[in-house]
N, C-alpha and C positions, 0 to 999 in steps of 0.2 A: 808811443811805441818805439822800441829800439833807441830809447833815450834815458828813461828812468831805470837805474840799475840797483835801486835799493830793494832789499828783501825785507818784507814787513816784520817778520819775527826778529831778525837781527836789529832792525831799526828801532823797534820799540824797546828791546833790551838795552840798546845803547842810550836811548832817550831816558829810560828809567835809571840807568846807572849814572847818568849825568845830573839826575835830580830835576829834570825838566817836568813841569806839571802838564804841559800841553804841547801839541805839535800840529801844524797845519799841512794839508795836502792840496796842491793846486796843479793838477795835470794840465797839459796843453790842450785846450779846446774840447775836452771830454770829461766825463765823470765815471768812466769804466771802473775805476778802483775805489770809488767812494765808500760803498758798503763794506767791502773787505777791510778797508782802512779803519772805518768806524768800529767794526766788530773786534778787530784785533787790538785796537787802541783801548777800548773800554775794558777788554779782557785783561790788558796789561796795567790797568789803573791809570792810563794817560788820557787826558781830555782830547778828543778829536776835534779839530777845526776843519770842516769840510769846505772846500772852495774849488775854484777853477782859474787857471790862467787863460782868460778869455781872449779869443781873436775878435777884435772890434773893427768893423768896416770903417774906412776913412770917410765915408759918406753914408749913403743908404745901404742897408744889407741886400737890397734888391738889385743894386748895380753890380753887374758881373765884370765890368771892365776896371782896370787899375786906375787909381787916383794918386797923383804925385803933388806935393805941396811946394817943393823947392825948385831951384834952377837945375838945368841938366848937369852942371858940374858938381851938384850936391847929391847926386843919385845915391851914393853910399850911405848918406845920412838920412835919406828920405824914408817914406812909408815902407814898411817891411815887405819882403817878397815881391819887390818891384811895383808896389802900390796897392796891395790887396788887403793888408790888415795892420792894425797896431795891437799892442797887448794891454790888458788890464787885469789886475789881481782882484778877485771877488771872493768873499767868504760868507757863509750862512751864519747868522747870529743865533738862530733858533729854528724850531720846526717849520715856521712859516717861511723863513728865509731859505731853508733847504728846498721847500716846494718851489719857491720862485727861482732858485738856482737851476732846478730840474727843468722848469718851464723855459728858462733862458737858453740852456744848453740844447733842449729839444728844438726850439724855434731857430736857433742858430743853424742846426742841421737841415731843418725842413724849409727854411726861408732864406737863409744867408749863405748856403754852401757854394763855394766856388773852388774849382780844382781839387784841393785836398784840405781846405780850411772851412770849418763851421763858424760863421761870423755873426756876432750880435751887432746891434747899433744903438744909438742913443734912444731911439724911439721905444724899443722893447725893454731896454734897461729901465726907462722911466715907468713902464707899465708893471714891471716886476721887481721894483726896488725894495719893497717892504721886507724887513728882516735881514737885509744884506749890509755888509760892510765892503768897502772897496779902497783901492789905492791907485796912485798914478801908474803903477806897474813897473816893469823892468825897463831897461834902456830903450826897448822897442815900444813903450807906451806913447800915447798921443802927446802928452805934455813934454816928455823928454825929446821926442822927435822934433817938435816945433822949436824947442830950445836949440837943438843942434843945427837947425836950419836958420838960426838967427831971428826967429819969429816969436819974440818974447810976449808981445801983446796977445797973439793967438794962443800961446801956451797958457797965459794967465786966464784967458777967456775959457779955454777948455777945462782948466782946473776948477774955475768958478762954476761952470756948467755942471760938472759931475758932483761938486760939493753940494750944490742945491738939489741935484737929482737924488742923491743918497741921504742927504741930511748932514749938517755940520759935524755931528758927533760920529758919523759913520764913514767919513772920507779922510784918507791919510796920504801923506806925501812919502812914497816908498823910496828909500835909499839903500843901496847895496854897494859893496866894494870887493871886487875880485881882482883888483889890480889892473883894471881895464881902462884905457883912455876914454872909451865911450861912456863909462860911468862917471868919471871925474870931470869931464868937460862940461857937464850940465849941473854939477853940484852947486855952483854959485847961483845959477838961475833958479834951481829948486829951492834953495834957501830963501831967495828973495820972494818967491811965490808963497812959501810957507809964512813969511813975515806979513805980506800984504793981505792974504786971505785968512790968516790965522788957522792954517791947516797943520795939524800936528804931524811931526815926522814919525816914520816907522821903519826901523832897520830890519831888513830881511837878508837871508843867505840863500842863494840859489843852490839848494842841495839836491844833487842828482844821484847820489849814492851815500852809503852810510859811513864808511871808513875812508880815511885818506888813502889807504892802500888799494881801494877799489878803483882808483883813477884809471889804471891800465885797462881793466875790464870794461869800464865805461867808454874809454876811447875806442876799444875794439867794437863795442856795440854801435857806436856812431859809424864805424867803417862798414859794419854789416848793413846798416840803414842806407848808406850811400853807395855801397858796392866798391869801396876803395880799400887800399892796403895801408897799414900803419906807416909805411915808409913813403907814401905819396906826399910830396912837399906841398901840393896845392889843395889837399883835401879839406873837408869841413872838420873843424876841431874846436874844442873849447880853449880859447886863449885865457890867460890868467890862471888862477888857482883857487883852491878853497871850496870846491863844490861838494863838500861832505858835511856831515852834521858836526858843527863846531861846539865846543864848550862855551858857557857863558863868558868865561874869562877871555877866550880867544876872540869872541865877538866884540867885547868891549875894547880889546887891545888894537883892533883894526884902525881906529881913528880916535884922536883925543879931543875932537871938537865938541862943543856943547850940543850942537844939533845931533851928532851921532849918539852922544850919551842919552839925550832925551828920547831918541828913536829906540834905543835899547830898552829903556824903561817902559816905553809904550807897548812893547810886545806883551808884557804882562797885562796891561790894560785891555788889549784886544782879547787875550785868552780869558780874562775874567768876565768879559761881556758876552762870551759865547755860552749858551745854554743848550746842550745837546739833548735835553729831555724830550722824549717823544719822537726824536728822529729815528727813522727806519723801524717804527713799531709795526707789529703784525696787525693787519686788518683783514677781515673776511671779504675778499673782493671777488668771490665766485660769481660768475655771470648769472643773472636772473633770467628765467624763461618767461616770455610774455604769455601768460595764461589767459584764456577767454574771460570776458567780463562775468563777474559773479562767482568766479572760481578762485581758490587759493592754490598755491603751489602744491600743498598737501592733497587737496581734493582732486586736483587735475592729475597729479601723479598716480593716485589710487585708480582713477578712471582709466588712465592710459595703460596701467598694468593689467587691469581687468580686460580691456579690449585686446591687449596683446595675448593674454592667456586664452581667450576665446579663439583668437586667430591661430595660435599654436596648437590648441587641443580642441578642434571643432566638435569632437564627439564627447566632450566633457572633461573636466579636470578631476583626476583621481584624488583620493584623500591625502596621499603622500605629497603630491605636488601642491595641493591646496595648503597644507600645513606649512610647507617650506616657503611658499610665496608670501603667506601672511607674516611669517617670521621675518623674512627679508625686508618686507615693506616697513614693518615696525622698527627694525634696526636702522634702516636708511632714514626714516623720518626722525627717529631719536637722535641720530648723529647730525641731522640738518643737511642732508645731501639730496633732497628730491630734485632741486633745480639742476644739480649736476647731471643726474640721469636724464632729465627731460631735454637738456641742452644737447647732450651727446646723442641721444636717440633721435633728436630732430635732424641734425645734420647727416647722420647715417641714413635715416629713412629718406631724406632728400636725395642723397647720392643714389640709393637703390632705385628710387622712383624716376631718376633722371639717367638711368642706364649706365651708372658707374658701378663697376664691380667692387664689392667690399669683402674683405676677408671674414671668415666665420668667427674669428676671435683671436686674441693675442694676450698672453700673460694670464694673470690670475682672474681677470674679469670673466673668463669663460666659466668660472665656478659659480657664477651668480644666475639664479633662475630669473630674477628681476631683469637682468640685462638681456636674457634670452627672450623674455616676454616682450620687452620694448624693441626688440630687433637689433640691439647693440651687438649681440653675438648670435650665432646660428647653430649652436650645439647644446642640446638639452643636457645640463650638468648631472642630473641625478642618475641616469643609467650608466654613466661613466665614472661614478664615484668621486665627482669633483666637489670641493668644499667651499662654501660661501665665505667662511671665516678666514680662509687663506687670502681672500680678496679684500674683505671689509671686516675688521675685527672689532667687536663692540668693547673689548677689554683694552684696546689700544687705538685711541681716536687719532686718525690721520686721514689726509685727503685720499679719496679713491684715485686710482690711476688706471685709466683705460687708454691703451694705445690701439690705433686702428690702422689696418692695412687697406689701401686703395689701389686700384689700377694705376700704375705709375704715370700714365698719360693724362689722367683726369684728376690727380691729387690737387693740382692748382685750382680747379673748378670748385672743389669743396671748400678750400680756404677762402676763395672769393665769396662764396655763399655766406660763410660764417662772418666774414668781414662786413658784408653788406647788411646782414641781419642784425648783428650785435653792435655795429658801429665801427667805422674805420679808425676812430680815436680810442677804441677799446680792444683792438686786436693788433698783434705785432709778431713778426718773426723774432728769433732769439739770437743774441750775440754769443759767440764762442771765442775763447782766447787760446791761440796756439802758442805753446811754450817751446823754447829751444831745448830739444832732447839731447841726450848724451852724445850720440853719434854725430848729430848735426852740429853740436857745440864744437866737437873736434874738427870737423870739416871747415866750419866757419873760422875757427881760430887759426887753422893752417893757412887758409886763404888770406886772412888779413895780415898774417905774419910774412906773407910772400912766399910760402913754401909751395912746391908743386902739388897738383891735385892728388897725385899718387900717394903722397905721404898721408893725407887725411883718409884716403881710401884704404890704405894699408892698416892704419890704426883701427878704423871702424870694422874692418873684416876680422881683426883679432879679438873682437868682443865675443864673449860667450853667446850662444843662441838666446834669442829673446824668449821669455816665459810669459805666456798669455799676452803676447804683444808688447811686453815691457822689457827694455834692456836694463842691465845693471847700471845704477847711477855711477858717475865718475868718482864720487866719494866712496862708494862701496868697493872700488878696486883696491883701495889702500886701507880699508877698515876691516880688521881681522874679525870683528864681531858681525860683519854683514854675512847673511846666509849664503851668498854666492861668491864670497871672497876667494875660495879655492879654485873657482872656475876661471879667474881672471889672471892666472899666472903669466900667460903670454903677453898680456897688456903690461903687466909690471916689468917683464923682461925688456920689452921695447922701451918703456919709460926710463929704465936704468941704463940701457946701452946706447940710446940715440938721443943726443942733446936736443935735436929739433923736435923729436916726439915729446920729450919732456916739456919743452916750451909750449907746444900745442896743447897738451893735456892740462898744464898749469893754467893757461889762459882759458881753455874750455871750461874748467871748473868754475871760473868766474862768470861764465855766460850761461851755463846750464840752468834751466828752470826759469830764466827771464822770459817775459812775454815778447813774442816775435810779431804777431799780427792778430787782428780780429778776423773772425769768420762768421758764418751764419749756420746755426744748427740745421742739420739736414732735414729734420722732420718736425721739430718743435714749433708750437705756436702758443703765444701767451694771450689769454682772454681775461677780461676784467668786467666787473659790473659798473665801474666808473672810469672816467677819462684817465688813461694810463699816465699821462704826464703830471697828474696830481701826486703820483707815488713813485714813479721811476722816470729817468731820462730816456729819451728815444733818439734814434738817428735815422736818416733817410739815405738809402743806397742810391747814389747818383745815376748808376747805369740803368736802373729799371724803376726807380721810385719806391722800392719796397721799404716799409717801415720796420725798423729793427730795434729791439731794446738795447740800451747801453750796458745793461747788467746781464750776466749769464743766468741760466734757468734756475740753479739752486738758490741764487739770491732772490729772484723773482718769486719763487715758491715760498721762501722764508718770509717775504713781505705780505703774503696772502694772495698772490695772483695764481691763477690756474694755468698750468701748462698742459697742453694736449699734444700728443704726437700723431701727426698725420703722415703716415709712412707710405711710400710708394713701393709696391711689391711686384716685381717683374712677372712672377708666376701668375698673378691675377690677370695681367695683361695677356699672357699666353692662353690662359683658360678662356678669357673673353673672346679672343680672336678665334680660338679653336671652335667654340660653341657657335659662333656666327658662320664659320665655314661649314660646320656640320649641317646647320639649318639650310644654308644655301645649296649644299650638295644633295642632301637627303630629304629636306622638308621637315626633318625632325627637330623640334625645339626641346632641348634637354634642360630640365630643372635639377640642378645639382643637389638641392636640399631634399629632393624626393628620391634620390638614388639610394637603393638598398646598399648596405655596407658589407654585402656578402657575394659580390660578383666573382664568379669562378675565374674568368679570364684575368681579372686584376690580380688575384692571389697567385695564379700561375706565373704571371709576369714577375711578381715580386719574388717568388720562390726561385725563379731562374736568375735573379739578379739583373734582369734587363731594365734597369732603372736609370740609365743614362738620360738626363733631361727631366727626371721626375723630382719634384720639390723635396729637398732635404735628403734624398736617397741617391744622389748623383755620383758620389765619390767612389773610387775603386775599393777602398776598405769597407765602406758601407755595403756595396754590392756583394762582396764576399761574405759579409755577416748575414745578409739576407738569404744567400744560398745555403748557409749553414742553418739558419733559423727556419726557413720555409714558412713564412707567415701564412696563417689561414683565417685570421679574424682581426677586427679593428684594434683590439687590445695590443696585438703584436706590433702594429704600425705605431701606435702611441709609445710603446715601450722602446722600440728601436731608436726613436728620436731622443729619448731620455738617456739611453744606455751608451749611444755612440758619442761619447764625450771623454775627455782625458781622465776625469776622476773615476767613473765606473769602469773604464777600460783598464785603468791602472790596477783596479781590484779584480780584473777579469770577469766582471759581472756580465758583460755583453755575451761572452762565450758561454758562461755558466747558464744564462737564460736560454740560449739556443739549444744547448745540450739537454737541459732539463725538459724543455718543451718537447723534444723529440725522443725522450726516454733514454737518453744516453748518459745521464747523470742522475744520481738519486736525489730526490727532494728531501733535504734534511731540515727539521724544524730548528729554530733558533735555540730553543731549550725544550725539553720534553713537556714542561708545564704549559708551553704556549702552543702545542700541537693543535688543540681544538680552538682555544680562544682567538687565535690569529688566522685561522683557516680562511675565513671570509675576506680578511683584509689582504692577505698575501697569496691567496689562491690563484688569482689571475696572473701573478708574476712568479709563480712556481717557487714560492718560499723566499724569494729575494725581495729586499726593500729597494724599490726603484724611485719612489716619488716622495716629495715632502708631505703630500696629503696622507700617505700611509703612516708617516711618523705621527701626524696629528691623530689619525684614527686609532693607532696603537695606544697613544697616551690616554685617549678617551676610554678605550676599551679596558685596559688593564690597570690604569691609575685613577680612573674616574674623573679625569680632567674634562672641563667644558672644551668645546672646539676653540673658543677664543683663548682660553688658557693654554691649550695645546699649541696654538700658533705662537704664543709668547715663548714657550719651551723651544719650539723649532728655531725661532730667531736667536734665542740665547745660545743654542748649540752652534749656530753658524758663526756667531761673533766671538765665541771662545773666551769670554771674560770670566775669570775664575770665580769672583765673588758672586756674580749672577748665576753661574752654573751651579755653584754650591747651593745657592738658595733654591734653584729649580730642582736639583737632585733631592733635596730634603723633602720637598713637596711630592715629587714623583715617587720616592721611596715610601713615604707615608701612605700614599694612595694605593700603591701596589700591595703593601703589607696588609692594609685594610681589606683588600680583595683576596687575601690568602696566599700570596705568592712568596716563595722562599727567598732568603737573602741571596743565594747563588743565582737564582733565576733573575732577580732584579739586577744584580751586577752584570750578568751576561747580556741582558737586553740593553742596559745603559752603555756598556762597552761597545756594542754593535751600533747603537743609534748615534753615539757621539761622533766618531770619525765619518760616518755616512753623511752627516749633515754638511760636510764640506762639499759634497758633490751631488746631493739630493736634487732632484729636478721637480719643477712645478708641473704637476700632471695636467692642470688646466691648460697651460700653454702647449704641452706636448700633445694633448688630445686635439686641441683646436688646430694646431699646425699639422697634426697627423691627418686631419680631415682634408686639408689642402693636398697633402701627399697622396691620399687615397684618390681624390678627384683627378689629379694629374696622372696617376698610374692607371686609373680607369679609362681616361681618354686615350692614353697611349696604347693600352691593350685593345680597346674596342674601336677606336677611330685613328689608326696609326698615321695615315697620310695627313689628315687634318691637324693632328697634334704636332707632327714633326714640321709641318709648314709654319704653324704658329711659333714653334720653338726656334726654328731657323730665323724667322722674322725678328724675334726678340734679341738675337745676338748678331744681327747682320753687320754691325759695326765692329765686331770682335772677331778678327781673323782666326785666332786659335780655337775659339769656341765654335765658330762656323765649321771649321775643318773637322772638329770632333763630332759634331752632330751630323755633318754630311756623311761621315764614315758610318755613323750609327744607322743612317737611312739605308746605306748599302748593305749593312749587316742584316737589317730587317727585311731586305728584299724590296725596298722602296727606291725606285729610280728617280734621281734628282736630275731634272731636265734643264739644259742651259736656258738662258733668257731668250724670249722670242717676241718680236714686235707684234705678232698676230695672236699670241696666246698669253703672254705675261701680263699680270697686273702690277700694281705698285710694289707689293712685297711678295714673298713666297706664297704660292697658292696651290692647294691640292688639285690634281687633275686625275680623277679616277683613283687608282692606287699609287699614282706617282705624285711628285711634287715639282712644280715649275718655279724656276728662279724668277724673282721680281726684277723689273727694269731698274728700280732705284738702287739695286746693289752694284750697278755698273759704274765704274769710276768715270768722272766727268759728266755724268748724266744726272742733272738736278731734278728736283721734284716738279718744277714747272715744265720741264721737257717731257717727263713721264706723263704728266697730266695731258699735255698736248697730244702725245701719241695715242693714249687711251681714248681721249675725246674724239680724235679723228677716226679711229677705228669704229667707235660706236655710231658716230653720225654718218660716216661715208662708206662703211662696210670694211671687211677685211682687205688687207693689202695683197694684191696679186703678185707683185714682184717689187724689186728695188725701185724701179721707175714709178710704179703706182704709189709706193710709200712716199717718195719725195713729192709727188703731185698732191697727195691728200693731207699731209701733215702741215701744221702752221709754221710760220717763219722761225719761231723760237727753236724748233727742232733742227732746222736747216743750218746748223753750225758745223763747220768741218771737223772740229775736235770731237763734237758729240757723235757725229756719224761714224768717224773712225773708231771711236770707243765701242759703239754698238756693233760694228763689223767684227772687231777683234774679240769681242765677248761672245760671238756666235749668234747674235740676235736676228740675223738675216739667213741663217742656215736653212730654214724651211723653204726658202725660195730656190734652193738648189744652186745658189751662186757660191762660188768659191771665195773664201775670205781674202786671199791674196789679190785676186782680181778686183774685188770691190775696193780694197785699200788703194790700189793703183789708180782707179778712176774716180774715187769719191770726191776729190776736190773739184775736178772738172764738172761732175754731175751737179754738185751743189751750186757752182757758179752759173750753170745753165738754167737753174730754176729760181735763183735768189731774187731776180728782178721781178718776176711774177709774184713771189711771196710778199715783196714789199708793197706792190700795188694792192694785193689782197688785204694786207694789214691796214692800208690807207683807205680801203673801201672802193678802190678803182678796179674795174674788170679789165682784163686783157683785151686788146683790139679784137682778138678772135674768141673772146670769152663765151660768146653765144654759140659758137660753132663746136659741135661735139668732137672731141678728140683733138682740138686745135692745140692744146698744151703739149701734146706729144711731139709736135714739130720742134719745140724748144729743147727737147731732151732726146738726143740721138747719140748717146755715148755707149760704145760697145764695151762689154765686160770681157777682158782677156781671160783665156783659160789658164789653168795651172794653179797648184796649191803649194803652200809651204810644206816642209817636212813636218812630221808629227811633233817633234820637240819644239819647233818654232810656234806652231799653232798653240800648243799647250802653254808656252811661256807667255804669249800675248794674252791668252785667256786668263792666266794667273795674274798678269799685270792689271787686267781690267776688273777681275772679280775678287782678287785677293787670294784665290785658291784654285786648284784644278777641279774641273767639273765634268767635262765630257769624257775625260780619261785621266790617268795618273801614271807617272813614270814608275811608280812602285807596284802597279797592278801586275800580278803574276809572280811577284817575289815576296809577297807578304808572309808566306809560311817560312821562307828562309830567314827573314828578319825576326819573325816571332820565335823561331827555334833558338836563335842566337842571342836574343835580347832578354833582359830581366823583366822588362815591362815596356809599355808604350811611352812615348814622350809625354802625353797628357797625364799619365799616372804619376810622373815625377812631381807634378804640382799638387798632388794630394796632400792634405794636411798631416796625414799620418806618416809620411815618408820623411825621415829626419835629415837635417842639415849634415853634410859631411859624409853621407852614405856613398859607398863605391857602387856605381851602377854601370850597366852596359845597355845601350839602346842603339837601334838601327834606323837608318833613314837616308834621305837624299840631302846633299849639301847645297846651300844657296847663299848668295851674297858673300862669297869667300873674299876676305880682305887680308892681304899680307901687310904686316907692319914691322917696324924696326925699332928695337930698344936703343937706349942711349949708348949701349956697348956695341951696337951694330949687329946684334943677333935678330934673326927673323922669328916672328910669331904670327899666329893667324887668329882672326876673329871671324866666325861664321855662324850660320844658322843651320841646325839639323832638323829636318822636317820628316815626319812619317804621316800615315793616313789620319792620325788623330790630333796632330798639333805640331808645334815647332818650339825649339829651345835654343838659346844662345850657347855656343861652345867657344871656349877660349883655349887655344893650343899654344902653350908657351914654348920657348926655345928648346928646352930639353926634350919635350915630346915631339916638337916639330922636326927635329933632326931625324927621328925614327920613322916619320910618316909623310914627309914632304911630297913624295911622289904620288901619294894617294889623294892629296888635297886639291880638288879641282871642282869647278862649278858643275852641278848636277851629278857629282859622283855619289854612288850608293855605297855607304860605309857603315861599319859598326864603330861606335865611340864608347870606350871605357874610361870612366873618370869619376871625379869627386863631385857630388851634387852640392852646389853652393846656394843656400836659400837665405842668406843674410840680408839680401835686398828684397824689395817688393816682389820682383819676378826672379824665379830661380834660373840658374845657368849651370853648365857643366865645365869643370876644369879638367881638360882631357889628360889622360895618362897614356892611352893607346888609341890609334885610329887605324882600322884595318878594313880591307875590301873583301866582302864575302865572295865565295865562289858561286856565280850566278849561272854557270853553264852545266849542262847535263842533268839538271834537276828534273826528274821525270814525273813530278807530281806523285811521288811514291807515298807509301804509308808513313804514319807518324809512329816512331818507336818510343815506347815508354818503358823505362827500366825499373825493376823492383826486386829487392832481395826476397828469396823464398820465405824467410822468417817473418816477413811483414805481410804475407798474403793471407790475412785473416778475413773472415766473412764481413765484419764491420767496415774494414778498410776497403775491401773490394766493393762493398755496397756503396760507400761514399764515392769511390772512383767512378762507378756507373752513374751516379747522380751528376757528377761533374761533367762527364762526357755527354749525357743526355741534355744538359743545360747549354751545350754548344753544338747543336745538330748541324751536319753538313755532309760533304761527299768524301772526305778523306778517311781512308781506312786506318784503324789503330792496331798496332802490333805490340803486345805486352811481352817484354823480355824479362823472364824470371831467372834470376841468378842464384845458383846454389853452389857456392865455392867456385871451382874452375868451370863448372858446367852451366850453360845458358840454354833455356828452353824458350822458344818464341811461340806465343799463342796469338793467333789471329782472332780478334774480337768480332762479335756478331755485327752484321751490317747495320743493325738498328742502333749501334753505338758509333757510327761514323760521325766525324766532327768537321766543323769549320775552323780552320787554323786562324788564330787571332791572339794578340797579346793577352787578352782576358783569359783564354783557355790555358795558355802557357803559365800565366800567373797562378791560376787555380790549381793546376797540376803540381807546380813547384811548391805551393803552399801546403798541399795535401801530402805529397810524397817526398818533398825535399828537392833542392836545386839540382841534384845529380840525376834526377829521373829522366831528363831530356838530354843527357850528355852523350848518349850513344850515337 
């Protein structure tokens, strides 16, 4: 990593251009790139020689301490890395050799790993030497190291040992020459060893990049690896030269000796001896399910399906379901996948039976009735129009792909179960490879060139906004044919005008796309029917012992291994916590799978857009769409998840659906000939094509396609390959003509289906995830305190999310109570219709302290006062920092002690009891332990009267809890901020709000930092916080000069500026900062302005809907403008509202920004 700078495509082109028949790859200590190297080499007609530059322990691989062979003054020439390893070059001659190479690499990680090196030793090299060739290695090899130390006999013995180990024909004397003294000093010794043992020489070139011109990029890569700059005189660098792919003539010209000439000739000998046949071939390694004796996988699969159908349909299986399940069983058996379904069903049912909440389905698997019967999914696919062939297509044999969501806290338990059941040697996590992306390449290049951070930051901010999470590549900036070329004008201007920027971009182009580091796939697990290391190399993560593949998951799947995604879904954790709280509070155990999908309160909540904290329906834009749509059945929930995405929204499908649903837009058929035929397919979506399954059903209905063939059509439309599309259209057209449709109707339908395929959504996924959305909406609507307690617990480590949901509680009328040592549990807990803060949310209060407080309360009774608290809790709680944090967070407020007084005496109080606590911890009673009340004599500290002012109390509370709880500086002025702001701070992070938008938001300033530019100008970095969240604000000198007097800690302000979303977290570049008038606000009515010409019944009706969706106490006055005349209409008291950013946003969206200007 951060050493090899060769790009495979370029490298194989160069090797081919040079007429070389073969090329070898030997990465340092790993085989990460072996398969990709093999695949691309064979594709280019080059023979791949797969190898490894192994780290070999100087003694046993089990010894973790360094070993040195020389004298102290020879340290520079001794064993590499201060005594941890030597090098050896090893290649696989054939398929057997590749397997042994994988075994060696795997055991090096699992048995010989030390610090950052996976080391082999002679013992395991002997065990796995079959099919391998090896050399004495580079200058860091054991033989060369011994020679540099003057230990010729030991060098000779080492060479003889490995020659015998690998076989006389399989061991070579490696010589290389990059102009280094370390190489030439041992040449004579190597020649002598070659002569004495008859070891043939082999010339190699240490190629770390493809072209000689790549040297600078490679040097920069080394600087990234070591954190240095190119100008650092003492940094790690490659001395010498020639680390690129040289021509045969260049290699022969390096040295004129006979040894060198023979070594060059022997490279062809090695290449000819390599037979890559069978390497990396596909094998079906799907795990096998252990069926009972006397059963086959097929028979057991059928029995499990039948048991599942009886469980799902206790009153009997109807004819439609019977026909479908028989069909699916036949297809699954025909395709050879019964074991897959049994394995997946087994660990899912184990999870459910062990109290682990599992999602109802994810992806196309929800379209399978067999999956539903086995308990893999929990949504009957037939009533929802889901299609099995979208999941498993008999016309296109490919592995099924079932991704599963688990409660994120218990995901690891399921993986452990699978590992124990199917074998630790057959299950592994999956490696990922992080590449250097365009912006990171610029920043890295700027740093290694010694430029200030600001230069790299300036260039990265000039990039056009990312599309679908991807930036324009550096090559695309200068490529006129690139589709985003025109957006990169600012980058090209910087490149042309600033020589430093030019240098950084030029160097960055050499770095972009190179591998930076390995990682671990967030959810993926590889499973195999056989020992993994027979087919892939693995590695062991030293920090926790996790076993990880050395290949990424596409490679593993290509080789026949099964990848399963075990995903952790936070919302399942929320649901699980909520259900437990409901049962604890009410005694009611809710079975989500038995919930009817027509709960009135749930749909009322959805129609109001009160879905903050509801799965998938949380965003501001989504909430507005729900208010427009007013869902009243489950199909609407499924559709809204499919429609609220860039593609459908770009075509305005989301709005059209909502308007058609509510009779505000005519439902027009695609073509008059399809009015009747497609009514059943498009009826539930009001004539709009929303789902991929609808495309398939249409092809089946009008063109006579089988569903398998229809799925192939859907895939072809998505890939947009002209030849395949032409072939599909021909078949589609023939089928439609045979069914009597006109050429015009056929063309109209095709022209609609084709672009739609770019953003068509999988209904199986939409419906399954829609079920989770329904469940969370149901719980919020019917059990609000329990749901919000669970929701707040799930985000307790995210200050912004906590503030957002805390404000939602206030809006819902749920009081969030501060932590209390007598009432709080570990996390947020419902208390009647209120929610109590958990003790674990307090800063400096760890889990063991919380457990100590709760245990003492349960065992010894509630605490009467501060003194009683200290007397009852264990010693671990009696820590001065912990007690101070509890005080400042308000956890002792119920004792009627003032926080200031407790802070003043808490140290003295703790000192007075700590001796007793130590004796208790050691099992010794106090001298007066048997005398009731004796401990009181040791605690006689008077708590002084007097409290801090409100602001100080709140500041300490915020410091301890991360946010204001008992009160807030903005309470009482929310309506002023709402009227003057475009939206809330939280809404700025909504995915629909574009980068660069000019926004105005209001809130309170915190963490105000004044800074000075190089020119001596002042600028400010601060946070702006409202009741829903916080955002960073940067106020540069030009804006600072106009608002410097306003910028103070805790100042309430409006900030107008440009939204910058180019980094992971958005911020505002301020243009104006102003202080609102907070005086004389009498809680007056909300004025809403509207021209008389717009006062139409439909608009007034929608205005009423908006006002009803935000019920409150504020009167609304409608100001109707008719030229110079204005009429004020006082609206009915039933239309009074609660002032909030959401209300203001809805009004502005309906009536325009000027509606609140009066």
